C-alpha positions in Angstrom: 176.4 -172.6 31.7 179.7 -174.0 30.5 182.6 -175.2 32.6 186.2 -174.9 31.9 188.2 -177.9 30.8 189.7 -180.2 33.5 192.9 -182.0 32.9 193.8 -185.4 34.4 197.4 -186.7 34.3 199.4 -189.5 35.9 203.1 -189.7 36.5 203.2 -193.0 34.6 202.3 -191.2 31.4 205.6 -190.8 29.3 203.8 -189.1 26.5 204.4 -192.1 24.2 200.6 -192.8 23.9 200.8 -196.1 25.8 198.2 -195.0 28.4 194.5 -194.7 27.9 192.3 -192.5 30.1 188.7 -193.6 31.0 186.0 -191.5 32.7 182.9 -192.9 34.5 180.2 -191.5 36.9 177.5 -188.8 36.7 177.1 -187.5 33.1 180.2 -189.4 31.8 180.0 -189.7 28.1 177.0 -187.4 27.8 177.7 -184.2 29.7 181.4 -184.8 30.2 183.9 -186.2 27.7 187.5 -187.1 28.4 190.4 -187.2 25.9 191.6 -190.8 26.2 195.2 -189.8 25.1 195.7 -186.6 27.2 193.1 -187.0 30.0 191.5 -183.5 29.3 187.8 -183.4 30.4 185.3 -181.1 28.5 181.6 -180.3 29.0 179.6 -181.5 26.0 176.4 -179.5 26.8 175.2 -176.4 28.6 174.8 -177.1 32.3 171.9 -175.8 34.6 172.6 -175.5 38.3 169.0 -175.5 39.1 168.7 -178.9 37.6 171.9 -180.4 39.1 174.6 -178.5 40.9 177.0 -181.4 41.7 178.5 -184.2 39.6 180.7 -187.0 40.9 183.2 -188.6 38.4 185.8 -191.3 38.5 188.9 -191.6 36.2 191.5 -194.2 35.6 194.5 -194.8 33.4 195.0 -198.2 31.6 198.1 -199.6 29.8 197.0 -200.1 26.2 199.2 -203.2 25.9 198.4 -205.0 29.1 194.9 -203.6 29.8 195.9 -203.0 33.4 195.5 -199.9 35.5 198.8 -198.2 36.1 197.3 -196.4 39.2 194.3 -196.8 41.4 191.0 -195.2 40.2 190.6 -191.5 41.1 187.3 -189.8 42.1 186.7 -186.1 41.8 183.7 -183.7 42.1 182.5 -181.0 39.7 180.5 -178.2 41.3 178.4 -175.8 39.1 178.6 -172.1 40.0 175.3 -170.1 39.8 174.6 -167.1 37.7 171.4 -164.9 37.8 169.5 -166.6 35.0 166.1 -167.1 36.7 163.5 -164.4 37.4 161.3 -164.5 40.5 158.0 -166.4 40.0 154.8 -166.1 42.1 153.0 -169.2 43.4 149.8 -168.0 41.6 149.2 -166.0 38.5 146.2 -164.4 40.1 145.2 -164.0 43.8 141.7 -163.3 45.2 141.1 -161.7 48.6 138.4 -159.9 50.5 138.3 -157.5 53.4 135.4 -156.0 55.3 134.5 -152.4 54.4 135.3 -149.7 57.0 138.5 -151.6 57.9 141.3 -149.5 59.6 144.6 -148.5 57.9 147.2 -151.3 57.9 144.6 -154.1 58.0 146.2 -157.2 56.4 144.5 -158.3 53.2 146.6 -161.2 51.8 150.2 -162.3 51.5 151.8 -163.0 48.1 154.9 -165.1 47.6 157.5 -165.3 44.8 160.4 -167.7 44.6 163.7 -167.5 42.7 165.4 -170.7 41.4 168.9 -169.2 41.6 171.3 -170.0 44.5 170.4 -168.0 47.5 173.8 -168.6 49.0 175.7 -167.2 46.1 175.3 -163.5 45.6 171.9 -161.7 45.4 170.6 -163.7 42.5 167.7 -165.1 44.7 167.1 -162.1 46.9 163.5 -160.9 46.1 161.9 -157.5 46.9 158.1 -156.7 46.6 156.6 -153.5 45.3 153.1 -152.3 44.3 152.7 -151.2 40.7 148.9 -150.7 40.7 146.4 -150.2 43.6 147.6 -147.1 45.3 146.6 -145.2 47.4 144.1 -147.8 48.7 146.6 -150.6 49.4 150.3 -151.1 50.1 152.7 -154.1 50.2 155.5 -155.0 52.6 158.7 -155.2 50.4 160.2 -158.2 52.3 157.1 -160.3 53.3 154.8 -159.5 50.4 151.8 -158.8 52.8 149.3 -156.5 51.2 147.6 -154.0 53.6 144.9 -151.3 53.5 146.3 -147.7 53.1 143.1 -145.6 53.4 140.5 -145.6 56.3 136.7 -146.1 56.1 136.6 -147.5 52.6 132.8 -148.1 51.9 131.5 -150.9 49.9 128.6 -148.8 48.8 131.1 -146.4 47.1 133.4 -149.0 45.5 133.4 -152.8 45.9 136.2 -154.2 43.6 139.9 -153.3 43.5 142.7 -154.8 41.3 146.2 -154.6 42.7 149.4 -155.5 40.7 152.5 -156.6 42.7 156.0 -156.9 41.4 158.8 -159.2 42.7 162.4 -158.4 41.7 165.7 -160.3 42.5 169.2 -158.9 43.0 167.6 -157.1 46.0 165.7 -154.8 43.7 168.8 -153.3 42.2 169.2 -152.4 38.6 169.8 -155.4 36.3 167.7 -157.7 38.4 165.0 -159.9 37.0 161.4 -159.5 38.0 157.9 -161.1 37.8 154.4 -159.8 38.5 151.0 -161.0 39.8 147.5 -159.6 40.1 145.5 -159.5 43.3 141.7 -159.0 43.1 140.4 -157.5 46.3 136.7 -157.3 47.3 135.2 -155.2 50.0 132.6 -157.2 51.9 129.5 -155.7 53.5 129.0 -154.8 57.1 125.9 -153.5 58.7 126.7 -149.8 58.8 123.5 -148.5 57.3 120.0 -148.4 59.1 116.7 -149.1 57.3 114.8 -146.0 56.2 111.2 -145.7 55.0 110.9 -143.5 51.8 107.7 -141.9 53.1 106.2 -141.4 56.5 102.5 -142.3 55.8 100.9 -145.1 53.7 97.2 -145.4 52.7 95.4 -148.8 52.0 91.8 -150.1 51.9 90.3 -153.6 52.4 86.8 -155.0 51.9 85.0 -156.1 55.0 84.7 -159.6 53.5 88.4 -160.2 53.3 89.1 -163.4 55.3 92.0 -163.5 57.8 95.3 -163.7 56.1 94.3 -161.6 53.1 97.1 -159.1 52.1 96.1 -155.5 52.4 99.3 -153.8 51.1 103.2 -153.8 51.1 105.6 -151.3 52.6 109.4 -151.3 52.4 112.3 -149.6 54.4 115.4 -149.3 52.2 118.8 -150.5 53.4 122.0 -150.0 51.3 123.5 -153.1 52.9 123.3 -156.5 51.4 122.7 -160.1 52.6 121.8 -160.6 56.2 123.0 -157.0 57.0 119.9 -155.8 55.0 117.4 -158.1 56.6 114.6 -156.2 58.2 111.9 -157.2 60.6 108.6 -155.4 60.5 106.2 -155.0 63.4 103.1 -153.1 64.5 104.2 -151.0 67.5 101.0 -149.1 68.1 97.6 -148.1 66.7 93.9 -148.9 67.0 94.2 -151.6 64.4 97.0 -153.6 66.0 94.5 -156.4 67.0 92.8 -156.4 63.5 95.8 -156.5 61.3 99.2 -158.2 61.2 102.4 -157.6 59.3 105.0 -160.2 58.1 108.3 -159.9 56.3 108.8 -161.2 52.8 112.3 -162.7 53.1 112.9 -162.4 49.4 112.0 -158.8 48.9 112.5 -157.5 52.4 109.0 -156.0 52.3 106.5 -155.8 55.1 103.1 -157.4 54.1 100.1 -156.1 56.0 97.4 -158.8 56.3 93.9 -159.0 57.8 94.2 -160.6 61.3 90.5 -160.7 62.2 87.2 -160.4 60.3 86.5 -156.8 59.4 83.0 -155.3 59.9 82.1 -152.1 58.1 79.1 -151.6 60.3 81.4 -151.6 63.4 84.5 -149.6 62.3 85.4 -147.8 59.1 89.1 -146.7 59.6 92.2 -148.1 61.3 95.6 -146.5 61.9 98.8 -148.5 62.4 102.3 -147.5 63.5 104.8 -149.8 61.7 108.4 -150.1 62.7 111.3 -151.6 60.6 114.4 -152.9 62.4 117.6 -154.5 61.3 117.8 -158.1 62.6 121.6 -158.3 62.7 123.0 -155.0 64.0 126.8 -154.6 64.2 127.9 -153.2 67.6 130.9 -151.5 66.0 128.6 -149.1 64.2 125.9 -148.4 66.7 127.2 -144.9 67.1 126.1 -144.2 63.5 122.5 -143.9 64.8 119.5 -146.1 65.6 119.1 -149.0 63.2 115.3 -148.7 62.9 112.7 -146.5 61.4 108.9 -146.0 61.7 106.0 -145.1 59.4 102.1 -144.7 59.8 99.7 -146.9 57.8 96.0 -146.0 57.5 93.5 -148.7 56.4 89.9 -148.0 55.4 87.2 -150.7 55.4 84.9 -151.1 52.4 81.3 -152.1 52.7 80.1 -155.2 50.6 77.3 -157.7 50.7 78.9 -160.6 52.5 78.1 -164.3 52.1 77.1 -166.5 55.0 79.7 -167.2 57.7 80.0 -170.6 59.4 80.6 -170.9 63.1 83.7 -172.9 62.5 86.4 -173.0 59.8 85.8 -176.8 59.5 83.8 -179.5 61.2 84.8 -183.0 62.4 82.0 -185.5 63.0 82.4 -189.1 64.3 79.8 -191.7 63.7 79.6 -195.5 64.4 79.6 -197.6 61.3 76.5 -199.4 62.4 74.5 -196.2 62.5 71.0 -196.6 61.0 69.8 -194.8 57.9 68.1 -191.5 58.8 70.2 -191.0 62.0 71.4 -187.4 62.5 75.1 -187.4 63.0 75.9 -183.7 63.4 75.0 -180.1 62.5 76.7 -177.1 60.8 75.7 -173.5 61.6 76.0 -170.4 59.4 74.5 -166.9 59.4 74.4 -163.8 57.3 76.9 -161.2 58.8 75.1 -158.3 57.2 72.6 -156.1 59.0 69.7 -157.6 56.9 70.4 -161.1 58.3 69.0 -163.0 55.4 67.8 -166.6 55.8 70.2 -169.4 55.1 69.6 -172.8 53.4 72.1 -175.7 53.5 73.1 -178.3 50.9 75.7 -180.9 50.3 78.1 -180.5 47.4 77.4 -183.8 45.5 80.8 -183.7 43.8 82.2 -184.6 47.3 79.5 -187.2 48.0 78.9 -189.0 44.7 77.4 -192.1 46.4 74.9 -189.9 48.2 75.7 -191.5 51.5 74.9 -188.3 53.5 72.2 -185.7 53.3 71.4 -182.4 55.1 68.2 -180.7 56.3 68.2 -177.5 54.3 66.6 -175.5 57.1 68.8 -176.2 60.1 72.0 -177.8 58.7 71.5 -181.2 60.4 73.5 -184.0 58.6 72.0 -187.5 58.5 72.8 -190.8 56.9 71.2 -192.0 53.7 73.0 -195.3 53.1 74.7 -197.9 55.3 78.3 -197.2 56.3 81.3 -199.5 56.1 84.5 -198.4 57.8 86.5 -201.2 56.2 85.6 -199.9 52.8 85.8 -196.1 53.5 87.1 -195.0 57.0 86.8 -191.3 56.2 84.3 -189.2 54.3 85.2 -185.6 53.4 82.2 -183.7 52.2 81.5 -180.1 51.5 78.5 -178.3 52.9 77.2 -175.1 51.2 75.3 -172.3 52.9 73.4 -170.0 50.6 71.4 -166.8 51.2 67.8 -167.5 50.2 67.3 -163.9 48.9 70.6 -163.8 47.1 71.7 -167.2 45.9 74.9 -165.8 44.6 76.1 -165.3 48.2 77.1 -168.7 49.3 79.9 -170.2 51.4 81.4 -173.7 51.5 82.8 -175.5 54.5 84.6 -178.9 54.7 83.1 -181.5 56.9 85.3 -184.5 57.9 83.3 -187.5 58.9 85.2 -190.3 60.6 83.6 -193.7 60.7 84.2 -195.4 64.0 84.9 -199.1 63.9 82.4 -201.8 65.0 83.5 -205.4 65.3 81.6 -206.7 62.3 84.3 -208.8 60.6 85.6 -212.2 61.7 89.3 -212.9 61.7 90.6 -215.2 59.1 93.8 -216.9 58.1 96.4 -214.4 56.9 96.9 -216.6 53.8 96.0 -220.0 52.5 98.0 -222.6 54.5 99.1 -225.9 53.1 101.8 -227.8 55.0 103.1 -231.4 55.3 104.0 -233.8 58.0 106.7 -236.4 57.7 105.8 -240.1 57.9 108.6 -240.5 60.5 107.4 -237.4 62.6 107.5 -237.7 66.3 104.8 -236.6 68.7 105.0 -232.9 69.8 106.8 -231.8 66.6 105.9 -228.3 65.2 104.8 -228.6 61.6 103.2 -225.1 60.9 102.7 -221.7 62.5 99.5 -219.9 61.4 98.5 -216.3 61.8 95.3 -214.3 61.3 94.2 -211.0 60.0 91.0 -208.9 60.6 89.6 -206.1 58.6 88.4 -204.4 61.8 90.6 -201.9 63.6 90.0 -202.1 67.4 91.4 -199.3 69.5 93.4 -201.7 71.6 94.8 -203.6 68.7 94.1 -207.1 67.5 94.0 -210.1 69.8 93.3 -213.5 68.3 92.6 -216.9 69.8 92.9 -220.3 68.0 91.4 -223.6 68.8 90.1 -226.7 67.0 86.5 -227.0 66.2 84.5 -228.9 68.9 84.3 -232.1 66.8 88.1 -232.1 66.7 88.7 -230.8 70.1 90.7 -233.9 70.9 92.2 -234.7 67.6 94.1 -238.0 67.5 96.7 -236.8 65.0 97.3 -233.0 65.6 96.9 -230.4 68.3 97.0 -226.6 68.2 98.9 -224.4 70.7 98.0 -220.7 70.9 101.2 -218.7 71.1 99.5 -215.7 72.7 100.9 -213.4 70.0 98.2 -213.7 67.4 99.8 -216.9 66.0 99.2 -220.6 66.7 101.4 -223.6 66.4 100.2 -226.9 64.8 101.8 -229.9 66.6 101.8 -233.6 66.0 100.1 -235.8 68.6 101.5 -239.2 67.7 104.5 -240.9 66.3 104.5 -241.8 62.6 102.0 -241.2 59.8 101.2 -243.4 56.8 100.5 -242.1 53.3 98.9 -245.5 52.5 96.2 -245.0 55.2 95.7 -241.2 54.9 97.6 -239.0 52.4 95.9 -235.7 53.3 94.4 -234.3 56.6 92.0 -231.4 56.7 92.3 -229.7 60.1 89.5 -227.1 60.8 90.6 -224.3 63.1 88.4 -221.7 64.8 89.8 -218.1 65.1 88.2 -215.7 67.6 88.9 -212.0 68.1 88.8 -210.2 71.4 86.4 -207.3 70.7 82.7 -207.0 71.3 80.7 -208.6 69.9 83.1 -211.5 69.5 83.5 -212.6 65.9 84.9 -216.0 64.8 85.5 -217.9 61.6 86.8 -221.4 60.7 89.8 -221.9 58.5 90.9 -225.3 57.2 94.6 -226.2 57.2 95.6 -228.8 54.6 98.3 -231.2 55.8 99.8 -233.7 53.4 101.7 -236.8 54.6 105.1 -236.9 52.9 108.2 -239.1 52.9 111.1 -237.3 54.5 114.7 -238.0 55.3 116.2 -238.4 58.8 116.6 -234.6 59.0 112.9 -233.9 58.2 113.5 -232.7 54.6 110.5 -233.5 52.4 111.4 -236.1 49.7 108.0 -237.0 48.1 104.3 -236.3 48.7 103.0 -237.8 45.4 100.5 -240.6 46.1 101.3 -242.3 42.8 104.9 -242.8 43.9 103.7 -245.4 46.5 103.8 -249.0 45.7 100.5 -250.5 44.6 99.9 -252.7 47.7 100.4 -249.8 50.0 97.3 -248.1 48.8 94.9 -251.1 49.1 92.5 -251.7 51.9 92.3 -254.9 53.9 89.2 -256.1 52.0 91.0 -255.6 48.7 94.0 -257.6 49.9 91.7 -260.5 51.0 90.0 -260.4 47.6 93.4 -260.7 45.8 94.4 -263.6 48.0 91.0 -265.4 47.2 91.5 -264.8 43.5 95.0 -266.3 43.7 93.7 -269.4 45.6 90.9 -269.9 43.0 93.4 -269.7 40.2 95.7 -272.1 41.9 92.7 -274.5 42.5 91.8 -274.4 38.8 95.4 -275.1 37.9 95.4 -278.1 40.3 92.2 -279.3 38.6 94.0 -279.4 35.2 96.7 -281.5 36.8 94.1 -283.9 38.2 92.4 -284.2 34.8 95.7 -285.0 33.2 96.7 -287.5 35.8 93.4 -289.4 36.3 91.8 -288.9 32.9 88.6 -287.4 34.3 85.9 -286.5 31.8 85.9 -282.7 31.0 82.5 -282.3 32.5 83.4 -283.9 35.8 86.6 -282.1 36.2 85.0 -278.7 35.3 82.1 -279.3 37.7 84.4 -280.4 40.6 86.6 -277.3 40.1 83.6 -275.0 39.9 82.2 -276.5 43.2 85.6 -275.9 44.8 85.6 -272.4 43.6 82.1 -271.8 45.0 83.2 -273.2 48.4 86.1 -270.8 48.5 84.1 -267.8 47.6 81.2 -268.7 49.9 78.7 -268.8 47.1 75.9 -271.4 46.7 74.8 -272.4 43.3 71.2 -273.0 42.5 70.3 -276.5 41.5 69.3 -276.0 38.0 69.9 -278.1 35.0 73.0 -277.2 33.1 71.3 -277.4 29.7 67.7 -276.2 29.2 67.3 -277.3 25.6 69.3 -278.7 22.8 69.4 -275.3 21.1 70.8 -273.5 24.1 74.4 -272.9 23.3 74.8 -271.2 26.8 77.1 -268.4 25.5 77.5 -264.9 26.9 74.9 -262.5 25.7 75.9 -258.9 25.0 73.0 -256.4 24.8 73.3 -253.2 22.7 70.7 -250.5 23.1 71.0 -249.5 19.4 68.2 -249.6 16.9 69.1 -250.6 13.5 68.3 -248.7 10.4 67.0 -251.5 8.3 68.6 -253.6 5.6 70.1 -250.7 3.9 71.6 -249.2 7.0 75.3 -250.2 7.0 76.5 -247.5 9.3 74.2 -247.8 12.3 76.0 -250.8 13.9 79.4 -252.3 13.6 79.2 -256.1 13.7 82.9 -256.2 14.2 82.3 -255.3 17.8 80.8 -258.7 18.4 83.9 -260.4 17.0 86.3 -258.2 19.0 86.7 -259.5 22.5 88.5 -256.3 23.5 85.6 -254.2 22.6 83.4 -256.0 25.1 85.8 -254.9 27.8 84.4 -251.4 27.6 80.9 -252.5 28.7 81.4 -252.5 32.4 78.7 -253.7 34.9 78.3 -251.7 38.0 79.2 -253.4 41.2 76.9 -251.4 43.5 73.6 -252.4 41.9 71.9 -255.7 41.2 72.6 -256.9 37.6 69.6 -256.9 35.2 70.3 -260.4 34.0 70.4 -263.6 36.0 73.7 -264.7 34.7 76.5 -262.1 35.0 78.4 -261.8 31.8 81.9 -263.3 32.2 84.3 -261.1 30.3 87.0 -263.2 28.9 90.5 -261.6 28.9 91.8 -261.0 25.4 94.7 -263.0 24.2 97.2 -260.2 24.8 96.3 -260.4 28.5 97.0 -264.1 28.9 100.2 -263.3 30.7 101.5 -263.7 34.2 98.9 -264.1 36.9 100.3 -261.2 39.0 100.4 -258.8 36.0 96.8 -259.8 35.1 95.5 -259.1 38.6 97.4 -255.8 38.7 95.8 -254.7 35.5 92.3 -255.7 36.6 92.8 -253.8 39.9 93.9 -250.6 38.0 90.8 -250.9 35.8 88.5 -251.1 38.7 90.2 -248.3 40.6 89.7 -246.0 37.7 86.1 -247.1 37.0 83.7 -244.2 37.7 80.8 -246.6 38.2 82.6 -248.4 41.1 81.0 -247.9 44.5 82.7 -245.6 47.0 83.4 -248.4 49.5 85.7 -251.4 49.4 84.2 -254.3 47.4 85.3 -257.7 46.3 85.8 -258.1 42.5 86.3 -261.7 41.4 88.0 -262.3 38.0 87.7 -265.6 36.1 91.2 -266.1 34.8 91.7 -268.8 32.1 95.2 -269.9 31.6 96.9 -271.3 28.5 95.5 -274.3 26.8 96.2 -277.6 28.6 97.1 -280.9 27.0 93.6 -282.2 27.9 92.0 -279.4 25.9 89.1 -277.3 27.4 87.2 -278.4 30.5 84.1 -276.4 29.5 80.9 -278.3 28.9 79.7 -275.5 26.6 81.9 -276.6 23.8 80.8 -280.2 24.2 77.3 -279.2 22.9 78.7 -277.8 19.7 80.0 -281.1 18.5 78.2 -283.0 15.7 77.5 -286.2 17.7 76.1 -286.6 21.2 78.6 -287.9 23.8 77.7 -290.9 25.9 77.7 -290.2 29.7 76.0 -293.4 30.7 79.1 -294.5 32.5 78.5 -291.9 35.2 75.8 -294.2 36.6 78.5 -296.7 37.4 80.5 -294.3 39.6 78.2 -294.5 42.6 75.7 -292.3 44.4 78.1 -289.4 44.6 77.8 -288.9 40.9 74.1 -289.7 40.6 73.2 -286.0 39.9 75.6 -285.8 37.0 74.3 -289.2 35.7 70.7 -287.9 35.8 71.7 -284.6 34.0 73.8 -286.1 31.3 72.7 -289.7 31.3 69.9 -289.6 28.7 68.1 -287.6 26.1 65.2 -286.8 28.4 67.4 -284.8 30.7 68.1 -282.4 27.8 64.4 -281.7 27.4 63.7 -281.2 31.1 
């Protein structure tokens, strides 16, 4: 809508154009524009009251020369007057409603609502009146509230279910010239139980063979009900008749049919015809419509029995047999019984369906149906056996019957308990006595009726174990505890603790499990740091005997070193010095040397002899033997002599360390120790290994007498006779040529 022009004027305006009018506020400059010379305000766009009905503006007059206001700022309000430019609108384009059938006149169905955006306080632009354009004479609408109501009584869903009603809303109080809007209301009549079930016929005929087992359907009947849903649900029952104990009837919930079934075995020889009185009743009657009549109906059903040749019939629908798992082969465990229901009473033979007993564990006597065992039983392997037994008429093999036989194997305590898993734990070297290091549990393949109960104890040989103890927790677990303070990896790196586990059934079964316990280095909180034996220092893994041997070797080496010093200081002959040192070495090691001449003959070079068990290939064989092995001192290192047997030669071969091993004494000993520890020929007990270590060359050259014999000229040892009786032996041995030939 448009608004008329508004004029602003100040008494200070002389009309000479010195004043300028300025407009601010809602919509200034966009919706409202002011003439800065005259102060006239105009609307620049069409205004909509429904969007905004009130505008607040401020105006002021400013002297163009000084820029000052000639008067205080003025505020004024512009209100927008409404006109009927909006039609009523419903809250929904389409409404959906339902009402029960047979509802009375004036029953409320649904309320529709329309709104008008025009000003309800200004004229009748927003006054809405409702009217029905479509849906009469079935429904009506309240002109003021828009509530739709029924206009006809006893409307039946079976006659018509869906109705479409069109409602109009008009403003201006419904007068001419008013704007209007419409909506559609879809109304559905819901079902009520106002119709009883009715059988389409009064008598039904069916037949059934006498061999029909219980539960076999004989026929179906149905009472029709025009209602739907739960209002059409019908319950069938047999109210009377001579066959009420032989037949039964159930309701098919999907089709609302009554299914007549065989309740007991029929016998043509006993009765040929049965009559039933069947009744159909609504399960959800509506009390409002009981006056329309009884909501039930009856019909008669006649069933004739047909004669057939029947197969054998077992005395039970299934058999359950229990047998101990230690039952012997050939033992009878149970019996099945069947007979021919016909008058002829044919003989019966029994057999086991081998498809259900592939292992042929069970068998049956064909004449009397006694089941017996053919193979040993094992409950832990198969606790249940489900086999099928067949009864067949001897005169008519086509007539046979199968019956399931469930054989339950009863448990016998024939398995010993054992550890639930492989246990391997560790104990800290700094562990205290009474400390828990492992909890063990057990399992048993048996299944005693009172449940498992296990007991734990150490084997009798370890009943009082100095290192560990076992505490039975009485809950099928046991705790492994330490019995002393501190453990040493150097003395024992791994403990094997045998534990006996008993069960509580008869006969008592037991087994022995071994717990592996490693000794490990731990921190102060008990966290494992290392369990690797190689991580220990070398001395920590040596026995007392090995330590003594090392100390003796060191003393011997020091003694030889002192002999070299004595030789250098006193100028002893090499033979004398070597002999004195060898005697001292023998004293230290506790050995006694045999009094034999040092030199047997002039040709005896007294060198080490290495024997090889290889046979040469003749003069032309250049591949059979490598002579370089004799020249290689390191190759001789590989030929080890066992320390647990007597050597084959009188003189043990002294293996000289190669030049690359002429290093520090400690390193040399460590290497020799490592070689002996890894030697597979070494005895399984501590032994003393003595190593002849020869140091670097001394200034006095070699002390060995062997090299003296290799010289071109004979040395003169006659001066030994002048040294007194203490050196008489040496003088006799080296004093003359005759001594060499002795």
